[in-house]
N, C-alpha and C positions, 0 to 999 in steps of 0.2 A: 469546622468539624462537620457541620451539617452537609456542606457541599461534598466533602470527601465521602460521607456516608451515602449520599444520593448517587454519586458516581460509582461507588463500589456496588451498591444495590442494583444499579442499572447494568453493570457488567455481569453481575450474578444472574439477573433476569435474562440477559442475552445468552449467557452460557447455558442456562436451563433450556431455552428455546433451541439452541444448537444441539443440546443433548437429545431432546425429543425428536428433532428431525433426523439425527443420526440413528437413533434407536429404531424409529419406524422404517427408515431406509434400509438399515442392515437387517431388520426382521423380515422384510419382504424379499430381499435378495438372497439371503441364506440363513440357515439355522445353525449358528455357531454355539458351541458349548462354552460355558463359563470356565475360564482357565483356572481361576482361583476365587476366593471369597470376596476379593476387592474388585473383580471385573464385573461390570454392569452391562448386561445385554450385548456383549461384543464391542462396546465402544471404548474400552480401556479401563484403567484403574483410576478411581476417584478418591480424593481425600478432601477434607475441609478443615479450615482453621477458623476458630472463632476470634476474629480480629479484635473485637471489643474486650475480650479477656486478655489478649496479648497486650493491648494498649494499657489496660489497667495494671498489669503485673510485670511488664517489661521494665527492667531497671533504667534503660535509656529513656523511656517515656516518662517514668517517674522523676528522673533527674531534670528532664526538659520542663515538666510541669512545675517542679520546685523552683527552677530558674524563672519561669514565667510568673509564678506567684510572687517571688521576691521583686521582680521588675514592676509588677502591677502594684504592689504595696508602695514601692518607692514613688511611682507615678501618682498614686492616690494621695500620698503624703505631700508631695510637691504641689499638686493641684490644690489640695485642701488648704495648705498654708497660704497660697496666693489668693484663693477665694475668701478665706477668713480675713486676710489683710484688706482686701477690697471692701468687704462688708463693714469692717471697722472704720475705714476711711469714709464710706458713704454715711455711716451713722454719725460720725463727727461732723461731716458736712451739713447734714440735716439739723443737727443741734446748733451749729454755728448760724445757719440761716434763720432758725426760729428765735434765736437770742440776739440777732442783729450783729453778729460777730465779724461781718465783712465791712471793709471801709467803704466800698462802692458796689454798685450793681455789676459793674464790669468785672471786678475781682471774683464775685460770686459766680458769674457766668464762666469765667476762665477755669475756676475750680471744678464746676459742673462738667465742662468739656473735658478736662483732664481725667476726671473720674469715669466718664463715658469711654474715653480712649483706653483707660485701664481695664474697664469691663470687657471691651473688645479683645484686649490682649489675653485676658483670662479665658474667654470663650475660645480663642484661637489655640491657646495652650491645651485646653480640654480636647479640642478636635484633634490636634497633633498627637497628643499622648494616646488618645483612643486609636488613632490610625497606626501608631507605632506598635501598640499592643496587638492589634489585629494582624498586622504584617508579621510580627514575631510568631503569632499562633499559626498563621498560614505557612511560614517557613519551617516551623517545627513539624507541622503535619506532613509537608512535602519530604522533609529529611527522614522522618520516621517511616513514611511509606516507602521511600527509596531504599532504606536499610532493610526493611522487611522483605520487599520484592527481591533485592539482591540475595538476601539470605535464603529465601525460598528457592531461587534458581539453583544455588549451590546445594541446598538440602535435597532438591529433586534429582540431582545428578547421582546421588547415592540411592534414592528410594524409587525412582523411575515411575512416578505417577503420570498418568495422561493428563489429569486435571487436578489442580488444587484450587478449591473454591473458598470464598469468604463464607464461613458458616454462620454469620450473624443472622441470616434469614433461614437457616436450616431449622425446621421445627422438629423433625424426627430424622434421625440418622443412626446408622450402626456405629457403635463405639469404635470399632476397628478402623473406621474411616475418619474419625476425629483425631487429628494429629496435633491439636492445640497444645497439650501438655508437653509433648516432645519438642515441638518448635519453640515454645516459651523457655523450656529448660536449656536448650542449645543456644538460643539468643542470649539469655542471661549469662550463660557460661562464657560466651565470647565477648560480652560487654566489659570494657575496662574503664569506663567513665567518659564523661563529656569533656573534651579538651577546650 
């Protein structure tokens, strides 16, 4: 999620730089009048969407988060059961060693080696489950970003904005330029559930 935020903020910063260059270039070459209240210094119409609000309130994002949480709980339960089993076996081994419960030193070493191998398996399971969750989160973020991008392209065919920016970094902006509520309402209206 942080990588996506950094990428989006970088794109936003680049867009702002382009806007400033275009603004000063067009201001020096000609003095155009603003066609409507959405037109900014002759560079076109600008709107912004607060993606953090969309992600929090978009039904698809909520469904994805619910699925991720269920998967995470299942992984945690599975890992916890394996770890608790290993702790129990290690405890029993220590007790057996202290009370002389092994027939020979070789049997004790074999059991210790088996427990060490089990510990490695549990660590590997933790690593694998963490990677699986991380990949699922990345896949969800890519899918969500793709759906929102595709939606905004279609949305813009109707509204004809020159720029639609991620408003997460917009500190102050005219409410007429904030299309978050409209975008979120239309996204949720078109969402039929994750298949």
